[in-house]
C-alpha positions in Angstrom: 29.8 1.2 -16.7 31.0 3.0 -13.7 27.8 5.3 -13.9 25.6 2.3 -14.2 27.2 0.6 -11.1 26.3 3.7 -9.3 22.6 3.9 -10.2 22.4 0.1 -9.4 23.9 0.9 -5.6 21.2 3.7 -5.4 18.4 1.1 -6.1 19.9 -1.2 -3.6 20.0 1.4 -0.8 16.5 2.2 -1.5 15.6 -1.5 -1.3 17.5 -1.9 2.2 15.6 1.5 3.1 12.3 0.0 2.6 13.2 -3.1 4.6 14.3 -1.1 7.4 11.2 0.8 7.4 8.7 -2.2 7.3 10.8 -3.7 10.0 11.2 -0.6 12.6 8.0 1.3 12.1 5.4 0.8 14.7 2.6 2.8 13.3 1.3 0.7 10.6 -0.3 3.4 8.3 2.7 5.6 8.3 4.7 2.6 7.5 2.6 1.4 4.6 2.8 4.9 3.2 6.4 5.4 3.5 7.1 1.7 2.0 4.9 2.8 -1.0 6.7 5.9 -1.5 10.0 4.1 -1.4 8.8 1.4 -3.9 7.9 4.5 -6.1 11.2 5.9 -5.6 13.0 2.6 -6.6 10.8 2.5 -9.8 12.0 6.1 -10.9 15.8 4.9 -10.3 15.2 1.9 -12.4 13.7 4.2 -15.1 16.7 6.6 -14.7 19.2 3.4 -15.1 17.1 2.4 -18.4 17.5 6.0 -19.6 21.3 6.2 -19.1 21.6 2.6 -20.9 19.9 4.2 -23.6 22.0 7.0 -23.7 25.2 4.9 -23.8 24.0 2.9 -26.6 23.4 6.3 -28.6 27.2 7.5 -27.9 27.8 7.2 -31.6 25.2 9.4 -32.7 25.5 13.2 -32.8 25.8 15.6 -30.0 22.6 17.3 -30.5 20.5 13.8 -29.9 22.9 13.0 -26.9 22.4 16.0 -25.3 18.6 15.5 -25.5 18.9 12.1 -23.5 21.2 13.8 -21.0 18.7 16.5 -20.4 15.8 14.0 -19.8 18.3 12.1 -17.5 18.9 15.3 -15.4 15.1 15.8 -15.1 14.8 12.4 -14.0 17.3 13.0 -11.2 15.3 16.2 -10.1 12.1 13.9 -10.3 13.8 11.5 -8.0 14.8 14.4 -5.6 11.1 15.6 -5.4 9.8 12.0 -4.8 12.1 11.9 -1.8 10.8 15.4 -0.8 7.3 14.4 -0.9 8.0 11.1 0.8 9.6 12.6 4.0 8.0 16.1 4.2 6.0 16.1 7.4 7.0 12.6 8.7 9.6 13.3 11.1 8.0 10.9 13.6 7.9 8.1 11.1 11.7 8.7 10.5 12.6 8.6 14.3 10.7 5.1 14.6 12.7 3.7 11.4 16.0 4.7 13.3 18.9 4.8 10.8 16.5 5.2 7.6 17.9 8.9 7.6 21.4 8.2 7.3 20.4 5.7 4.5 18.6 8.4 2.6 21.5 10.9 3.0 23.7 8.3 1.4 21.3 8.1 -1.4 21.6 11.8 -2.0 25.4 11.5 -2.0 24.9 8.7 -4.8 22.6 10.8 -6.7 25.0 13.9 -6.4 27.8 11.6 -8.0 25.4 10.7 -10.7 24.6 14.3 -11.4 28.2 15.1 -11.5 29.1 12.3 -13.9 26.3 13.5 -16.3 27.8 16.9 -16.2 31.3 15.4 -17.2 29.6 13.4 -20.0 27.8 16.8 -21.2 31.2 18.6 -21.1 32.8 15.4 -23.1 30.0 15.7 -25.7 30.6 19.5 -26.1 34.3 18.9 -26.7 33.4 16.1 -29.4 34.5 17.0 -33.0 31.5 18.4 -34.9 29.9 15.9 -37.3 31.2 16.1 -40.9 29.7 18.4 -43.5 28.4 16.6 -46.6 28.9 19.0 -49.7 27.6 16.3 -51.7 25.0 13.6 -50.6 25.3 10.6 -52.6 22.0 9.6 -54.0 20.3 6.5 -52.6 22.3 6.8 -49.4 20.0 7.2 -46.4 22.9 6.9 -43.8 24.7 9.8 -45.3 21.6 12.0 -45.6 20.4 11.1 -42.1 23.9 12.0 -40.7 24.1 15.4 -42.8 20.8 16.2 -41.4 21.8 15.7 -37.7 25.0 17.2 -38.5 23.4 20.4 -39.7 20.8 20.3 -36.8 23.7 20.3 -34.4 25.2 23.2 -35.9 22.1 25.0 -35.7 21.4 25.0 -39.5 17.8 24.3 -38.7 16.4 25.2 -42.3 18.9 22.8 -44.0 18.4 20.2 -41.5 14.6 20.5 -42.2 15.1 20.1 -45.8 17.3 16.9 -45.1 15.0 15.3 -42.5 11.8 16.0 -44.7 13.7 14.6 -47.9 14.6 11.3 -45.6 11.1 10.9 -44.5 9.7 11.2 -47.9 12.2 9.1 -49.6 12.5 6.4 -47.1 9.2 6.3 -45.4 9.4 2.7 -44.2 13.0 2.9 -42.7 13.4 2.4 -38.9 14.6 6.1 -38.7 11.9 7.6 -40.5 9.9 8.6 -37.5 13.2 10.0 -35.8 13.6 12.0 -38.6 10.2 13.5 -38.5 10.5 14.1 -34.7 13.6 16.2 -35.4 11.8 18.1 -38.0 9.7 19.3 -35.1 12.8 19.8 -32.9 14.1 22.1 -35.6 11.0 24.4 -35.6 11.0 24.2 -31.8 14.6 25.6 -31.8 13.6 28.3 -34.2 10.9 29.1 -31.6 8.3 28.4 -34.3 6.1 26.6 -31.7 2.9 26.3 -33.7 4.8 24.7 -36.7 6.6 22.6 -34.1 3.5 21.2 -32.7 2.2 20.3 -36.4 5.4 18.4 -37.2 5.1 16.5 -33.6 1.7 15.7 -34.7 2.9 14.3 -37.8 5.1 11.6 -36.0 1.8 10.3 -34.4 0.0 10.5 -37.8 2.7 8.9 -40.0 4.3 6.6 -37.3 1.5 5.6 -34.9 3.7 2.7 -33.6 7.1 4.4 -33.8 9.3 4.6 -30.7 9.4 8.5 -31.1 5.7 9.0 -30.4 5.9 9.4 -26.7 8.9 11.9 -27.1 6.9 13.8 -29.8 3.8 14.2 -27.8 5.7 15.1 -24.7 7.6 18.1 -26.6 4.2 19.1 -28.1 2.9 19.4 -24.6 5.9 21.5 -23.9 5.3 23.7 -26.9 1.6 24.1 -25.8 2.6 25.2 -22.2 5.0 27.7 -23.5 2.3 29.0 -25.8 0.1 29.4 -22.7 -2.2 26.9 -23.7 -2.0 25.2 -20.2 -5.2 22.9 -20.5 -4.2 21.2 -23.7 -0.5 20.9 -22.4 -2.0 19.3 -19.3 -4.3 16.9 -21.4 -1.3 15.9 -23.4 0.8 15.1 -20.5 -1.9 13.1 -18.9 -2.3 11.0 -22.2 1.4 10.1 -22.2 1.2 8.7 -18.5 -1.9 6.6 -19.5 -0.9 5.6 -23.1 2.9 5.1 -22.4 3.3 4.2 -18.7 6.7 2.7 -19.1 8.2 5.3 -21.2 10.8 7.8 -20.0 8.4 10.4 -21.3 5.8 9.4 -18.8 8.1 10.1 -15.9 8.7 13.6 -17.3 5.1 14.2 -18.0 4.1 13.1 -14.6 6.7 15.7 -13.3 5.1 18.3 -15.6 1.6 17.5 -14.1 2.8 17.9 -10.5 4.2 21.5 -11.3 
């Protein structure tokens, strides 16, 4: 909850900054541009807060899944920094007109630094968590035990075994709420094995088998990353662009936008 309060404070400071800018800036065009950029920054912080909340709700799951969420949060912190840099680059005169806005932005940066440090602490805690139990015998008809075994093997780097277990879950429980997650993690296993073409095929199966599943944006984003690593830049760019248009409110849309700006 302390992490959430820090992020809420960041949003508050960004809001106060926008008010100060609109009241103090004499040049209307620059003031409007500055306010628009600050509103964009607030939106990105809200996305960050929602993503951290998702991470907190997933604390009871395995370290591999949680580390993925943490990585996404860190990427969003970097995206916020880049947004700030774009906002105030070359706008010295506008900042002088605003007055105390520079100090407030410095305060925002300090708070983001605290968020980054807290995320680093969470990562260290996750790394020290006990490993998920090994299931020597999976009880037939027990989907929870099967998915737990698959996650455990993934977190231990037993990718081939994890692939087999995740695939068995998808085939046995195709209507389960976790079926799209299982299919997604098959792709992650192949990605970790550096078998990028196979990973892309498995990420495509998430969209094909579970078009309304909540892992579709993540699958398409990771497919874009794999395409980029294969040197297929145009295809990767098309994937990232599609994510921003089809899933504009998703966490992956923020990350896709960041990839497009590189």
